[in-house]
C-alpha positions in Angstrom: 11.9 53.9 -5.4 12.0 50.4 -4.2 12.8 47.2 -5.9 9.3 45.7 -6.0 9.5 42.1 -7.2 12.7 42.1 -8.9 14.5 40.4 -5.9 12.3 37.5 -5.6 14.2 34.5 -5.4 14.6 31.4 -8.4 13.3 28.3 -6.7 14.8 24.9 -8.2 12.1 23.1 -10.5 10.1 20.3 -8.7 12.0 17.3 -9.2 9.2 15.0 -10.8 8.1 17.1 -13.0 11.5 18.3 -14.0 12.4 14.7 -14.7 9.3 14.2 -16.5 9.6 17.2 -18.9 13.7 16.4 -19.3 12.5 12.6 -20.2 10.5 14.2 -23.0 12.8 16.0 -24.8 15.7 13.3 -24.9 15.5 12.1 -28.4 16.6 8.5 -27.7 14.7 6.0 -29.0 15.7 3.6 -26.2 15.1 6.1 -23.5 12.5 5.0 -20.6 10.7 6.5 -17.7 10.9 5.2 -14.3 10.1 8.7 -12.4 6.7 9.2 -12.8 3.9 8.4 -10.4 1.6 7.1 -13.2 0.7 3.9 -14.2 1.6 2.5 -17.8 0.3 -0.8 -20.0 2.5 -3.2 -21.5 3.0 -1.1 -24.3 4.2 1.9 -21.9 1.1 4.1 -22.7 -1.3 5.7 -20.4 -4.0 3.1 -19.6 -7.5 4.7 -19.3 -9.4 1.7 -16.9 -12.0 -0.1 -19.2 -14.4 0.4 -15.7 -13.4 4.1 -16.3 -13.8 4.0 -20.4 -17.8 2.7 -19.7 -19.0 5.6 -17.7 -17.2 8.6 -19.4 -19.4 6.9 -22.7 -22.3 6.7 -20.4 -22.0 10.3 -18.8 -21.0 12.1 -22.4 -23.1 14.7 -23.5 -23.7 12.1 -26.4 -25.5 9.6 -24.1 -26.9 12.0 -21.5 -27.6 15.5 -23.5 -29.1 17.2 -20.1 -26.0 16.6 -18.5 -25.3 19.9 -16.5 -21.7 21.3 -15.7 -23.2 23.2 -12.3 -21.4 24.0 -9.4 -20.9 21.5 -7.0 -21.3 22.5 -3.1 -18.6 23.5 -1.2 -17.9 20.7 0.6 -18.4 18.7 -2.7 -20.5 15.4 -4.2 -22.6 14.5 -1.1 -23.0 10.6 -3.0 -19.1 11.1 -3.7 -18.4 11.4 -0.1 -20.6 8.7 1.3 -19.3 6.2 -1.6 -15.5 7.5 -0.7 -16.0 7.1 3.0 -17.4 3.7 2.8 -14.5 2.4 0.6 -11.9 3.2 3.1 -13.6 2.8 6.1 -15.8 -0.2 5.2 -19.6 0.1 5.3 -20.0 -1.5 8.0 -17.6 0.8 10.2 -18.2 3.7 7.9 -22.0 4.6 9.7 -20.7 4.1 12.8 -17.8 6.8 13.2 -18.3 10.2 14.3 -16.9 11.8 11.0 -16.7 14.9 8.3 -15.8 15.1 5.3 -15.3 17.3 2.1 -14.1 16.7 -1.0 -10.8 18.0 -2.2 -8.3 18.6 -5.0 -7.1 15.1 -4.9 -4.6 13.6 -2.3 -2.3 16.7 -2.4 -5.5 19.0 -2.1 -6.5 17.3 1.1 -2.9 17.1 2.5 -3.1 20.4 2.4 -6.3 21.4 3.8 -5.7 18.9 6.4 -2.8 20.9 7.5 -4.2 24.2 7.5 -7.0 23.0 9.3 -4.9 21.0 11.7 -2.4 23.7 12.2 -4.9 26.3 13.1 -7.5 24.2 15.6 -5.3 21.6 17.1 -2.1 23.2 17.7 0.2 20.4 17.6 3.9 21.2 18.4 5.3 18.8 15.4 4.3 17.5 12.5 6.5 13.5 12.2 6.9 12.7 8.6 8.6 9.5 7.5 12.4 9.7 6.4 11.9 8.9 3.5 8.6 10.0 2.2 6.4 11.7 -0.9 8.2 15.0 -1.2 5.2 16.8 -1.4 4.7 16.1 2.6 7.2 18.3 3.6 6.5 21.2 0.9 2.8 21.4 1.8 3.3 21.5 5.8 5.9 24.3 5.1 3.5 26.5 3.5 0.1 25.2 4.9 1.5 25.0 8.3 5.0 27.0 8.9 4.0 27.1 12.8 4.2 23.6 13.3 7.5 22.4 13.3 8.7 19.7 11.1 10.4 16.3 12.5 11.0 12.9 10.5 10.5 9.2 11.8 13.1 6.8 10.6 11.6 4.4 8.2 13.9 2.6 6.1 17.1 1.0 7.1 19.5 0.8 4.0 21.8 -1.6 5.3 19.7 -4.4 4.8 16.6 -2.7 2.4 14.1 -3.5 5.4 11.3 -1.2 7.5 13.3 0.7 10.4 10.0 -0.5 12.9 12.1 0.3 16.1 14.1 3.7 15.0 10.1 4.8 14.3 8.6 3.6 17.8 11.5 4.7 19.3 11.4 8.2 17.9 7.6 8.6 18.8 8.5 7.6 21.9 11.3 10.0 22.8 10.1 12.8 21.1 6.3 12.9 20.1 4.0 15.2 22.5 0.4 14.8 22.7 -1.8 16.2 19.9 1.4 16.1 17.6 0.5 14.8 14.3 2.4 12.0 12.6 1.5 11.2 8.8 1.1 7.6 7.8 1.0 5.9 4.4 -1.9 4.0 4.5 -0.2 1.3 2.3 2.2 1.0 -0.7 4.7 3.4 1.0 6.3 6.0 -1.3 8.8 5.4 -2.0 9.9 2.8 -0.4 7.2 0.2 -1.1 7.6 -1.2 2.3 4.8 -1.5 4.8 4.0 -2.3 8.5 2.9 -6.0 9.3 -0.6 -6.3 11.0 1.0 -6.6 14.2 3.1 -3.7 13.5 0.1 -1.5 13.0 -1.5 -2.7 15.9 1.3 -2.0 18.2 1.6 1.6 16.6 -2.3 2.1 17.3 -1.9 1.7 21.3 1.2 3.9 21.0 -0.9 6.7 19.1 -3.9 5.6 21.9 -1.5 6.1 24.7 0.4 9.2 23.5 -2.8 10.9 22.1 -1.2 11.5 19.0 -2.7 12.5 16.1 -2.7 10.1 13.0 -3.1 11.3 9.5 -3.3 8.7 7.0 -2.4 9.5 3.5 -4.3 7.0 1.4 -3.1 7.3 -2.3 -3.0 3.7 -3.5 -5.7 1.6 -2.2 -6.5 -1.3 -4.2 -3.1 -0.6 -5.9 -0.9 -2.1 -3.7 -2.2 -5.9 -3.3 -5.2 -5.7 -5.8 -7.4 -5.9 -2.5 -9.4 -2.9 -1.5 -10.1 -4.4 2.1 -6.7 -5.3 2.7 -5.1 -2.4 1.6 -7.3 -0.6 3.7 -6.6 -2.2 7.1 -4.5 -0.1 9.0 -6.8 2.9 8.5 -9.6 0.6 9.5 -7.9 -0.8 12.7 -7.1 2.5 13.9 -10.4 4.1 13.6 -11.9 1.0 15.6 -9.1 1.2 18.1 -9.3 5.3 18.6 -12.9 5.6 18.4 -14.6 2.7 17.3 -15.8 -0.5 18.4 -12.9 -0.8 21.4 -13.2 2.0 24.1 -10.0 3.1 26.1 -8.6 1.0 29.0 -10.1 2.8 32.4 -12.1 5.0 30.3 -8.7 7.3 29.7 -9.3 9.6 27.0 -7.7 8.6 23.7 -6.4 11.3 20.8 -8.6 14.1 19.8 -8.8 12.2 16.5 -7.6 10.8 13.5 -8.0 12.2 9.4 -7.8 10.5 6.0 -6.4 12.0 2.8 -7.7 10.1 -0.2 -7.0 9.9 -3.7 -8.4 8.4 -6.5 -5.4 9.4 -8.6 -3.6 6.1 -8.8 -6.5 3.5 -8.3 -8.9 5.3 -10.8 -6.1 6.5 -13.0 -7.7 9.6 -12.9 -5.0 12.1 -12.8 -5.8 14.8 -14.3 -9.2 14.8 -13.1 -8.1 15.9 -9.4 -10.3 13.1 -7.4 -10.0 13.1 -3.9 -11.5 13.5 -0.1 -10.4 14.9 3.3 -12.2 12.9 6.0 -11.8 13.8 9.7 -12.9 11.4 12.6 -13.6 13.0 16.0 -14.1 10.6 19.4 -18.2 10.3 19.4 -18.3 13.0 22.4 -17.1 15.5 20.2 -19.3 17.1 17.7 -17.9 17.8 14.3 -19.9 20.5 13.5 -17.2 23.3 14.1 -14.6 21.1 11.9 -16.8 20.7 9.0 -17.8 24.7 9.3 -13.9 25.5 9.2 -12.9 23.4 6.9 -15.8 24.3 4.1 -14.3 27.9 5.0 -10.7 26.7 3.9 -12.0 25.1 1.0 -14.2 28.4 -0.2 -11.3 30.8 0.0 -8.8 28.1 -1.8 -11.1 26.7 -4.3 -14.6 28.0 -3.8 -15.7 24.1 -4.4 -14.3 21.0 -6.4 -14.4 19.4 -9.9 -17.7 18.0 -10.8 -16.3 15.2 -13.9 -13.8 13.2 -11.9 -16.3 12.7 -9.2 -19.1 12.0 -11.4 -17.1 9.0 -12.9 -16.2 7.6 -9.6 -19.8 8.0 -8.3 -21.4 5.9 -11.0 -18.6 3.1 -11.0 -18.8 3.1 -6.9 -22.6 2.6 -7.1 -23.5 0.2 -9.4 -22.5 -3.2 -9.0 -21.4 -4.4 -12.4 -19.5 -1.0 -13.1 -17.6 -1.6 -9.4 -16.7 -5.8 -10.1 -15.2 -4.1 -13.6 -13.2 -1.5 -11.5 -12.0 -4.4 -9.3 -10.6 -6.6 -11.8 -9.1 -3.2 -13.7 -7.5 -3.2 -10.2 -6.0 -6.8 -9.7 -4.7 -6.2 -13.3 -2.4 -3.1 -12.6 -1.4 -4.7 -9.4 -0.8 -8.0 -10.6 1.2 -6.4 -13.8 3.6 -4.6 -11.4 4.2 -7.6 -9.2 5.1 -9.6 -12.4 7.5 -7.0 -13.9 9.2 -6.6 -9.9 10.2 -10.6 -10.5 11.4 -10.0 -14.0 13.4 -7.2 -13.3 15.1 -8.9 -10.4 15.6 -11.9 -12.6 17.4 -10.1 -15.0 19.5 -8.0 -12.9 20.4 -10.8 -10.9 21.9 -12.9 -13.8 23.7 -10.0 -15.4 25.4 -9.4 -12.0 26.0 -12.7 -10.9 26.0 -11.8 -7.5 24.3 -10.2 -4.7 20.6 -10.0 -3.8 18.0 -7.8 -5.6 15.3 -9.2 -3.5 13.7 -6.2 -2.3 12.4 -5.9 -5.6 9.8 -8.2 -4.8 9.3 -7.7 -1.0 8.3 -4.3 -1.4 4.7 -3.4 -2.9 2.9 -1.2 -4.6 3.8 0.9 -7.7 7.8 2.2 -6.7 10.8 0.2 -5.9 13.2 1.9 -3.6 15.9 0.4 -5.7 19.0 1.0 -3.4 20.8 2.9 -6.0 23.1 6.0 -4.9 22.7 9.2 -6.6 25.4 9.2 -8.5 24.3 5.6 -10.0 20.9 7.2 -11.0 22.5 10.2 -12.6 25.3 7.8 -14.9 21.8 5.9 -15.7 20.1 9.2 -16.8 23.2 10.3 -18.9 24.9 7.3 -20.4 21.8 5.1 -20.9 18.7 7.2 -21.1 16.8 5.4 -18.1 15.0 8.1 -15.9 14.4 7.3 -12.0 14.3 9.7 -9.0 17.4 11.0 -7.6 16.8 8.8 -4.2 17.1 5.8 -6.3 12.9 5.5 -6.2 11.4 3.5 -9.7 8.3 3.5 -10.9 7.7 0.1 -11.8 4.7 0.2 -14.6 7.3 1.9 -16.8 9.0 -1.6 -16.6 7.8 -4.0 -19.5 9.2 -7.3 -21.4 10.1 -5.0 -24.4 12.5 -2.8 -22.3 13.3 -4.9 -19.0 16.6 -6.3 -20.2 17.7 -3.1 -21.2 16.9 -1.8 -17.9 18.7 -4.6 -16.2 21.7 -4.0 -18.4 21.7 -0.2 -17.6 21.5 -1.1 -14.0 24.0 -3.7 -14.2 26.6 -1.6 -15.5 26.2 1.4 -13.3 26.3 -0.8 -10.2 29.4 -2.7 -11.5 31.3 0.3 -12.9 30.9 2.5 -9.7 34.0 4.7 -8.9 35.4 3.5 -6.0 
């Protein structure tokens, strides 16, 4: 008699979700969550964007009695997909591209279907993922594309808390081969908060063109990094222009096989639980998109059949209405500005207590997260002694900081830094 499923190995819980559960179970009144990648307002509460709140009221059953709940097509909502493309690529560049798009289960779904598709049809030897990165990147490629060898490129210089651009470039020059996939964070790199300059993005685009590497952009924070939608999409648009858009390859050389974008509306719309996203595949002008589109539809049909409707309705309504879009852009600016403000507050309070050492990296980084530089032991001490919760790599979600708890957090950080065992 076989053992059946008796010997299925037990895997560790996902760190982010386990940390959230541990925080919720903590009875300390002063507990602080800096772990979850969600926006919180000044009172530490979930914030429904005013623009989203207006749309929810407009499309509620009370306001729209004939509102249906029919299936979307396999590819998702076409009006949503057009607006999503225009948002990430710009209304002038988007129509010029040789693009195909499908709606996905937020950014995770877009990364997953992209990895599946590329593993089956591009057949890359390697996928290069930044070190460090969002932990789900590795899990997605392990499960969706097990035959593609995962490699990392150095991204963070711990010595001076800066971007290791030279190490990144050297790794791709030395190890990457034609059709290898390179996962890129479009803006607000998770977890470091460090983004390349425009000059560095330009250098990378030329490297990708010369070596025929496949750029896989993960765009999870457009508008959240700087508060400017166009600025946060600059890298994606530049790659599109250089590789397949307005600029031709020198001497008419053949460029990369394509590029793709995993686009999430969780952070910039606050629609975390609605799972709204898109996957965009951009191909050279001479490459037909029909085959790729049909394969993406099949993968979607087998995985989720068709994507959810409600969140896509909200995004579509906001982006297609000038007044609502203007309100949404103000909402984005408010979120980005508050996070920038707490960066400065936290730096000031920590430096005041420590008396020496610079915490300028809190302000030089951008987006939702800070890569604090705290060790795993210090993070554990913060949690166990002070009830302040961070990811064990030292990543802090800064919207959890506010004026009522910033001094407590700074006091806790200064204590663990000052009392680290020799």
